[in-house]
C-alpha positions as CSV (number, residue, x, y, z in Angstrom):
1,X,-54.2,81.9,-95.6
2,X,-51.5,82.1,-92.9
3,X,-51.4,85.2,-90.8
4,X,-48.1,86.8,-89.7
5,X,-48.6,85.4,-86.3
6,X,-48.8,81.9,-87.6
7,X,-45.6,82.3,-89.6
8,X,-43.8,83.7,-86.5
9,X,-44.9,80.8,-84.4
10,X,-43.6,78.4,-87.1
11,X,-40.2,80.0,-87.2
12,X,-39.9,79.9,-83.4
13,X,-40.8,76.2,-83.4
14,X,-38.1,75.5,-86.1
15,X,-35.4,77.5,-84.0
16,X,-36.4,75.4,-80.9
17,X,-36.0,72.2,-82.9
18,X,-32.7,73.3,-84.3
19,X,-31.4,74.4,-80.8
20,X,-32.4,71.0,-79.4
21,X,-30.5,69.1,-82.1
22,X,-27.4,71.4,-82.5
23,X,-24.0,70.2,-81.0
24,X,-21.7,72.4,-79.0
25,X,-18.0,72.1,-78.4
26,X,-15.8,73.9,-76.0
27,X,-12.5,75.7,-76.9
28,X,-9.8,73.7,-75.2
29,X,-6.1,73.9,-74.7
30,X,-3.7,71.1,-75.6
31,X,-1.3,69.5,-77.9
32,X,-1.9,69.0,-81.6
33,X,0.2,66.5,-83.8
34,X,0.1,66.8,-87.5
35,X,0.6,63.6,-89.4
36,X,1.4,62.4,-92.9
37,X,-0.1,59.2,-94.2
38,X,2.0,56.4,-95.8
39,X,1.5,52.9,-96.9
40,X,3.9,50.1,-97.7
41,X,5.3,46.7,-96.7
42,X,7.4,45.1,-94.0
43,X,11.0,44.3,-95.2
44,X,14.0,42.5,-93.6
45,X,16.7,44.8,-92.1
46,X,19.2,42.7,-94.0
47,X,18.8,40.1,-96.7
48,X,22.3,39.3,-98.0
49,X,22.8,37.3,-101.1
50,X,24.3,33.8,-101.3
51,X,27.2,33.7,-103.9
52,X,29.5,31.1,-105.4
53,X,33.1,32.0,-104.9
54,X,34.4,29.6,-107.7
55,X,33.2,27.6,-110.7
56,X,32.1,24.1,-109.9
57,X,29.5,21.3,-109.9
58,X,27.2,20.9,-106.9
59,X,28.3,17.7,-105.1
60,X,26.2,18.2,-101.9
61,X,23.3,20.4,-100.8
62,X,23.1,21.0,-97.0
63,X,20.3,23.5,-96.7
64,X,16.7,24.1,-98.0
65,X,14.4,27.0,-98.2
66,X,13.2,28.0,-94.6
67,X,16.1,26.4,-92.8
68,X,17.7,28.3,-90.0
69,X,21.5,28.7,-90.4
70,X,24.5,30.3,-88.6
71,X,27.1,32.5,-90.2
72,X,29.7,30.3,-91.9
73,X,27.5,27.2,-92.2
74,X,28.1,25.3,-95.4
75,X,25.1,25.4,-97.6
76,X,26.6,23.8,-100.8
77,X,29.7,21.7,-101.5
78,X,31.2,22.1,-105.0
79,X,33.7,20.0,-106.9
80,X,35.9,20.6,-109.8
81,X,37.9,17.6,-111.3
82,X,39.8,19.8,-113.7
83,X,41.0,22.0,-110.7
84,X,42.2,18.9,-108.8
85,X,44.2,17.7,-111.8
86,X,45.6,21.3,-112.3
87,X,46.8,21.5,-108.7
88,X,48.6,18.1,-109.0
89,X,50.4,19.3,-112.1
90,X,51.3,22.6,-110.4
91,X,52.7,20.8,-107.4
92,X,55.0,18.9,-109.8
93,X,56.1,22.1,-111.5
94,X,56.7,23.8,-108.2
95,X,59.1,21.1,-107.2
96,X,60.9,21.3,-110.5
97,X,61.3,25.0,-110.0
98,X,62.7,24.6,-106.5
99,X,65.2,22.1,-107.8
100,X,66.3,24.5,-110.4
101,X,66.9,27.2,-107.7
102,X,69.6,25.0,-106.3
103,X,71.2,24.1,-109.5
104,X,71.7,27.3,-111.6
105,X,74.3,30.1,-111.2
106,X,73.5,33.1,-109.1
107,X,75.5,35.9,-110.7
108,X,77.1,36.6,-114.1
109,X,80.0,38.8,-113.3
110,X,83.1,36.8,-112.1
111,X,86.8,37.1,-111.7
112,X,89.1,34.0,-111.4
113,X,91.7,33.9,-108.6
114,X,94.2,31.1,-108.1
115,X,93.4,29.0,-105.1
116,X,95.8,28.5,-102.2
117,X,96.0,25.7,-99.7
118,X,95.7,25.9,-95.9
119,X,99.3,27.0,-95.6
120,X,98.9,29.8,-98.1
121,X,100.7,28.1,-101.0
122,X,99.3,28.4,-104.5
123,X,97.5,25.2,-105.7
124,X,98.0,23.4,-109.1
125,X,96.3,20.6,-110.9
126,X,98.5,17.4,-110.2
127,X,97.8,16.1,-113.7
128,X,98.3,19.1,-115.9
129,X,100.2,21.4,-113.7
130,X,97.7,24.2,-114.5
131,X,96.8,26.6,-111.7
132,X,93.6,25.8,-109.8
133,X,91.3,28.8,-110.2
134,X,88.2,29.8,-108.2
135,X,85.3,32.0,-109.2
136,X,85.2,35.4,-107.4
137,X,83.6,38.7,-108.1
138,X,84.4,42.2,-106.6
139,X,81.0,43.6,-107.9
140,X,77.8,42.3,-109.0
141,X,74.6,43.8,-110.3
142,X,71.1,43.5,-108.7
143,X,68.7,43.3,-111.6
144,X,64.9,43.7,-111.9
145,X,63.5,40.2,-112.0
146,X,60.5,41.5,-114.1
147,X,58.7,44.6,-115.3
148,X,57.0,46.8,-112.7
149,X,56.8,49.9,-110.7
150,X,59.2,50.2,-107.7
151,X,57.0,50.4,-104.6
152,X,59.7,50.0,-101.8
153,X,63.5,50.2,-101.6
154,X,64.8,48.5,-98.4
155,X,68.6,49.1,-99.1
156,X,71.0,52.0,-99.0
157,X,74.8,52.2,-99.7
158,X,76.8,50.4,-97.2
159,X,74.1,47.9,-96.1
160,X,74.8,44.2,-95.8
161,X,72.5,42.9,-98.8
162,X,71.9,39.5,-97.2
163,X,71.1,40.9,-93.8
164,X,68.5,43.2,-95.3
165,X,67.0,40.4,-97.5
166,X,66.7,38.1,-94.4
167,X,65.1,40.9,-92.4
168,X,62.8,42.3,-95.0
169,X,62.2,39.4,-97.4
170,X,63.5,41.6,-100.3
171,X,65.8,44.4,-101.1
172,X,63.3,46.1,-103.3
173,X,59.7,45.4,-104.1
174,X,57.9,45.8,-107.5
175,X,54.3,46.0,-108.5
176,X,53.8,44.0,-111.7
177,X,50.2,44.6,-112.7
178,X,49.7,48.3,-112.1
179,X,47.1,47.7,-109.2
180,X,47.0,47.7,-105.4
181,X,44.7,46.0,-103.0
182,X,43.1,46.2,-99.5
183,X,42.4,43.2,-97.5
184,X,39.6,43.8,-95.0
185,X,39.6,41.5,-92.0
186,X,36.3,42.7,-90.6
187,X,33.5,43.9,-92.9
188,X,31.3,46.8,-91.4
189,X,28.1,46.4,-93.5
190,X,26.0,43.8,-95.2
191,X,24.8,43.5,-98.8
192,X,28.2,43.3,-100.4
193,X,28.6,41.6,-103.8
194,X,31.5,40.8,-106.0
195,X,32.5,43.6,-108.4
196,X,30.8,46.3,-106.3
197,X,32.4,49.7,-106.9
198,X,33.9,51.3,-103.8
199,X,36.1,54.3,-102.9
200,X,39.4,53.9,-101.1
201,X,40.5,56.9,-99.2
202,X,43.7,57.6,-97.5
203,X,45.7,60.7,-96.3
204,X,45.9,63.1,-99.4
205,X,44.4,60.6,-102.0
206,X,41.2,58.9,-103.0
207,X,41.1,56.0,-105.4
208,X,38.4,53.9,-107.2
209,X,38.2,50.2,-106.3
210,X,36.2,47.1,-106.7
211,X,35.5,44.0,-104.6
212,X,37.2,41.1,-106.1
213,X,36.9,38.5,-103.4
214,X,34.5,37.7,-100.5
215,X,35.6,35.0,-98.1
216,X,33.3,32.0,-97.5
217,X,32.5,33.2,-94.0
218,X,31.5,36.6,-95.3
219,X,33.7,38.5,-92.8
220,X,36.6,39.4,-95.1
221,X,37.0,40.9,-98.5
222,X,39.7,41.9,-100.9
223,X,39.4,45.3,-102.6
224,X,41.4,45.9,-105.8
225,X,42.5,49.5,-106.4
226,X,42.8,50.6,-110.0
227,X,46.4,52.0,-109.9
228,X,49.6,51.5,-108.0
229,X,50.7,55.0,-107.7
230,X,49.6,55.3,-104.1
231,X,51.8,54.7,-101.0
232,X,52.3,51.2,-99.9
233,X,51.2,50.3,-96.4
234,X,49.1,53.6,-96.2
235,X,46.1,53.3,-93.8
236,X,42.8,53.6,-95.9
237,X,39.1,53.5,-95.4
238,X,36.9,51.7,-97.8
239,X,33.4,53.1,-98.4
240,X,30.4,51.9,-100.5
241,X,28.7,54.1,-103.2
242,X,25.8,54.8,-100.7
243,X,28.3,56.1,-98.2
244,X,28.4,53.2,-95.8
245,X,31.9,52.3,-94.4
246,X,32.9,48.7,-95.3
247,X,36.1,48.6,-93.2
248,X,39.6,49.9,-92.7
249,X,42.9,48.5,-93.8
250,X,46.3,49.3,-95.4
251,X,47.2,49.4,-99.0
252,X,49.2,46.5,-100.4
253,X,50.7,45.6,-103.8
254,X,48.2,43.5,-105.7
255,X,50.9,41.4,-107.5
256,X,54.2,42.0,-105.7
257,X,57.5,40.8,-107.0
258,X,60.5,40.7,-104.5
259,X,64.0,41.6,-105.6
260,X,66.5,39.3,-103.9
261,X,70.2,39.6,-102.9
262,X,72.4,37.0,-101.3
263,X,75.6,38.6,-100.0
264,X,78.0,41.5,-100.1
265,X,77.7,45.2,-99.3
266,X,75.6,47.7,-101.2
267,X,77.9,49.8,-103.2
268,X,75.2,52.1,-104.6
269,X,71.8,52.4,-106.1
270,X,71.5,53.2,-109.8
271,X,70.6,56.6,-111.0
272,X,66.8,57.0,-111.5
273,X,66.0,54.0,-109.3
274,X,63.5,55.3,-106.8
275,X,60.1,54.6,-105.4
276,X,57.5,55.2,-108.1
277,X,59.9,54.6,-111.0
278,X,59.0,52.0,-113.6
279,X,61.7,49.3,-114.5
280,X,62.1,46.6,-117.1
281,X,63.2,43.1,-116.6
282,X,67.0,42.8,-116.3
283,X,67.4,46.6,-115.6
284,X,70.3,47.2,-113.1
285,X,68.9,48.4,-109.8
286,X,71.9,48.4,-107.5
287,X,75.5,47.1,-107.3
288,X,77.0,44.9,-104.6
289,X,80.8,45.0,-103.6
290,X,82.6,41.8,-102.7
291,X,85.8,41.4,-100.9
292,X,87.3,38.2,-102.6
293,X,84.2,36.3,-101.4
294,X,83.5,33.2,-103.5
295,X,80.3,33.6,-105.5
296,X,78.1,30.6,-105.5
297,X,75.4,30.6,-108.1
298,X,73.3,33.2,-110.0
299,X,69.8,32.0,-109.4
300,X,67.8,35.1,-110.3
301,X,66.1,33.5,-113.3
302,X,65.4,30.3,-111.4
303,X,63.9,32.3,-108.4
304,X,61.6,34.2,-110.9
305,X,60.4,30.8,-112.2
306,X,59.9,29.5,-108.7
307,X,58.0,32.6,-107.6
308,X,55.6,32.2,-110.7
309,X,55.1,28.5,-110.0
310,X,54.4,29.2,-106.3
311,X,51.9,32.0,-107.0
312,X,50.1,29.7,-109.6
313,X,49.9,26.8,-107.1
314,X,48.7,29.1,-104.1
315,X,46.1,30.6,-106.4
316,X,44.8,27.1,-107.4
317,X,44.7,25.9,-103.9
318,X,42.8,29.0,-102.7
319,X,40.4,28.4,-105.5
320,X,39.9,24.7,-104.3
321,X,39.3,26.1,-100.8
322,X,36.6,28.2,-102.0
323,X,34.6,25.3,-103.4
324,X,32.0,25.7,-100.7
325,X,29.1,28.0,-100.4
326,X,28.5,29.3,-96.9
327,X,25.9,31.4,-95.1
328,X,26.9,35.0,-94.9
329,X,25.0,35.6,-91.7
330,X,22.8,34.1,-89.0
331,X,19.3,33.8,-90.3
332,X,16.7,31.9,-92.4
333,X,17.2,30.7,-95.9
334,X,14.9,32.5,-98.3
335,X,16.0,30.7,-101.5
336,X,18.9,28.5,-102.7
337,X,18.7,27.9,-106.4
338,X,21.2,25.1,-106.9
339,X,20.7,21.3,-107.1
340,X,23.0,18.5,-106.8
341,X,24.7,17.9,-110.2
342,X,24.1,21.4,-111.4
343,X,26.9,23.7,-112.4
344,X,27.5,27.2,-110.9
345,X,29.9,30.0,-111.8
346,X,32.1,32.2,-109.6
347,X,30.3,35.3,-108.5
348,X,26.8,34.0,-109.4
349,X,23.9,34.7,-107.0
350,X,22.4,31.5,-105.8
351,X,19.8,32.9,-103.3
352,X,19.5,34.9,-100.1
353,X,19.1,34.8,-96.3
354,X,16.9,36.9,-94.1
355,X,19.2,38.1,-91.3
356,X,18.4,37.7,-87.6
357,X,18.6,41.5,-87.1
358,X,14.8,41.9,-87.5
359,X,12.3,43.8,-89.8
360,X,11.9,47.3,-91.0
361,X,9.1,49.1,-92.8
362,X,9.1,50.9,-96.1
363,X,6.3,53.3,-96.5
364,X,5.5,55.2,-99.7
365,X,4.5,58.8,-99.2
366,X,2.9,61.3,-101.7
367,X,5.1,64.0,-103.1
368,X,2.9,66.7,-101.7
369,X,3.7,65.5,-98.2
370,X,7.2,64.2,-98.5
371,X,8.8,67.7,-98.0
372,X,7.5,67.6,-94.4
373,X,9.0,64.2,-93.6
374,X,12.5,64.2,-91.9
375,X,14.6,61.4,-90.4
376,X,13.9,60.9,-86.7
377,X,10.2,61.6,-86.9
378,X,8.0,59.2,-85.0
379,X,5.7,56.8,-86.9
380,X,2.6,54.8,-85.8
381,X,1.7,51.8,-87.9
382,X,-0.7,48.9,-88.3
383,X,-0.3,45.8,-90.4
384,X,-3.4,44.6,-92.5
385,X,-2.8,41.1,-91.4
386,X,-2.5,42.0,-87.6
387,X,-5.0,44.7,-86.9
388,X,-4.7,44.4,-83.2
389,X,-0.8,44.9,-83.3
390,X,0.3,48.5,-82.9
391,X,3.7,49.1,-84.4
392,X,5.9,52.2,-83.6
393,X,9.2,53.4,-85.0
394,X,11.0,56.3,-86.4
395,X,11.9,57.6,-89.9
396,X,15.4,56.2,-90.7
397,X,16.0,57.5,-94.3
398,X,14.1,58.9,-97.3
399,X,14.8,57.9,-100.9
400,X,16.2,60.8,-102.9
401,X,14.3,59.9,-106.1
402,X,10.6,59.1,-106.3
403,X,8.5,56.7,-108.3
404,X,6.0,58.1,-110.8
405,X,3.0,56.1,-111.9
406,X,0.0,57.6,-113.8
407,X,1.2,61.2,-113.1
408,X,1.5,60.5,-109.3
409,X,4.9,60.5,-107.6
410,X,5.6,58.8,-104.4
411,X,8.8,58.4,-102.2
412,X,10.1,55.6,-100.2
413,X,10.4,56.3,-96.5
414,X,12.4,53.6,-94.4
415,X,11.1,53.2,-90.9
416,X,13.0,51.4,-88.1
417,X,10.9,49.6,-85.6
418,X,11.2,50.2,-81.9
419,X,10.5,46.5,-81.1
420,X,10.4,43.4,-83.1
421,X,7.4,41.0,-83.1
422,X,7.8,37.6,-84.6
423,X,4.3,37.7,-86.0
424,X,5.4,40.5,-88.3
425,X,6.7,39.0,-91.5
426,X,8.4,40.3,-94.5
427,X,6.0,41.4,-97.3
428,X,3.0,42.3,-95.0
429,X,1.1,45.4,-96.1
430,X,1.3,48.3,-93.6
431,X,-0.2,51.7,-93.2
432,X,1.0,54.4,-90.9
433,X,1.0,58.0,-89.8
434,X,4.3,60.0,-89.6
435,X,4.2,62.7,-86.9
436,X,5.6,65.7,-88.9
437,X,4.9,68.4,-86.3
438,X,3.5,68.9,-82.8
439,X,2.1,72.2,-81.3
440,X,1.9,72.3,-77.5
441,X,-0.4,74.6,-75.5
442,X,-2.6,75.4,-78.5
443,X,-6.2,76.5,-78.4
444,X,-8.2,73.7,-80.2
445,X,-11.5,73.3,-81.7
446,X,-13.1,70.4,-83.6
447,X,-12.3,70.9,-87.3
448,X,-16.0,70.2,-88.2
449,X,-17.0,73.5,-86.4
450,X,-15.2,75.6,-89.0
451,X,-17.0,77.3,-91.9
452,X,-15.3,79.3,-94.6
453,X,-16.4,82.1,-96.9
454,X,-14.8,84.8,-99.0
455,X,-13.7,86.5,-95.8
456,X,-12.0,83.4,-94.4
457,X,-12.8,80.9,-91.6
458,X,-15.5,81.6,-89.0
459,X,-17.4,79.7,-86.3
460,X,-20.9,80.0,-84.9
461,X,-21.0,80.6,-81.2
462,X,-23.5,78.9,-78.8
463,X,-25.3,82.2,-78.6
464,X,-25.7,82.2,-82.4
465,X,-23.1,85.0,-83.0
466,X,-20.7,84.6,-85.9
467,X,-17.0,84.8,-84.9
468,X,-14.1,85.2,-87.4
469,X,-11.0,83.2,-86.5
470,X,-7.5,82.6,-87.8
471,X,-6.2,79.0,-87.8
472,X,-2.8,77.3,-87.4
473,X,-2.1,73.6,-87.6
474,X,-5.0,71.5,-88.8
475,X,-5.8,67.8,-88.8
476,X,-9.0,65.9,-89.9
477,X,-10.3,66.1,-86.3
478,X,-8.8,69.2,-84.6
479,X,-7.7,72.7,-85.6
480,X,-5.5,75.2,-83.8
481,X,-7.0,78.7,-83.4
482,X,-4.6,81.6,-83.3
483,X,-7.0,84.4,-82.9
484,X,-10.8,85.0,-82.3
485,X,-11.5,82.6,-79.5
486,X,-10.7,82.1,-75.8
487,X,-10.4,78.8,-73.8
488,X,-13.8,77.7,-72.5
489,X,-16.0,79.3,-75.0
490,X,-18.8,77.3,-76.6
491,X,-19.2,76.7,-80.3
492,X,-22.3,75.4,-82.0
493,X,-22.1,73.2,-85.0
């Protein structure tokens, strides 16, 4: 049977062993960074699509997957025999329309005045004795060459109609299809596709639009505005749905029709003829006064036919010019899904290119942590395939909507890299820590030294005393102490 002295000696021995094996830590002062974990993949900064601008059959393929290309390099050549035949026919019809302009009469209202010779004497037909008459008009009408909305009026009473026409190219301008357009000479962002919805904003108005044309070099675009009630030549800004500015330009008529005039002085503009008014074909727009000036021919109708033939020919030639598929940027071909002899349709996506502007990282972050993540926060990352490569960057943007799988919601966080490393490739798996907060000059202790009971957190001092503490920021390794400890004190654990 053990005596009390024996038990006391055993306890002392146990305490000596515990003291010998216990660790101690000092309360230190320093900085503490709280981080949020995320995992994801490396992605290209830009990966624009390759699109066909016209229907056609692939005649030649000039690039393969993995090839390096420069912006504007031809990737595919297309051909369209039907289009070639159509252009030949349109050229013939255009020449016929031009011939007709020179042959038909210009105006319909005439008066006949007996002609005189150089000496001022009246002239007569030598065979019949009838007076020789010449066509004259004191007033003629300028009529609408087609249906449309009046977008511009270049004339006013008293103007020389021919002088205005020669200077402006028209005396009035009509919009014939109820739409307007913006031609962008320099595109300010990547990732554009035909039929993308955009917003066109000008002073005092905002309109919906769509991308209807992308040039083969990828630097120009035509935006069609759904309406023609907006001011012609107004400066506008074109913005994508995600808020990125595509470019700036001016509003123009999508399908303009010029009203012509060939001589005389403007007597007046008809009542109700004003910018914004809708007119029908043959409506009188204005009247011209003549001072016994011979009228030549009324070619309004022929001019309309010529304008239609010219527009059709120009559209066909432009379509033929677009029978090439070009690289939208400098970079490396990811895919090009078209083979020689195959057919493609206008607007179809044929592949994509990884741009030379480097890589970015997309991390997924748990919904419990995402509220602490903000743009600009620093990120430290490693790639699974390159464990020795340390990647750094900053939060660029955060997806507004998360992904939910098996009751767990995560959010995409896009990270811009500080430097580019050619070893880092698109699709590599990455894990990272986002620094969401930093506390400077904090009292710090190892997190493992903390204990918790119903009264809160406490630590065991080197002396064996129990000390209650209040904590601040906490990571897996370190914890900020707000009260209960002083710098330099020793804690046992």
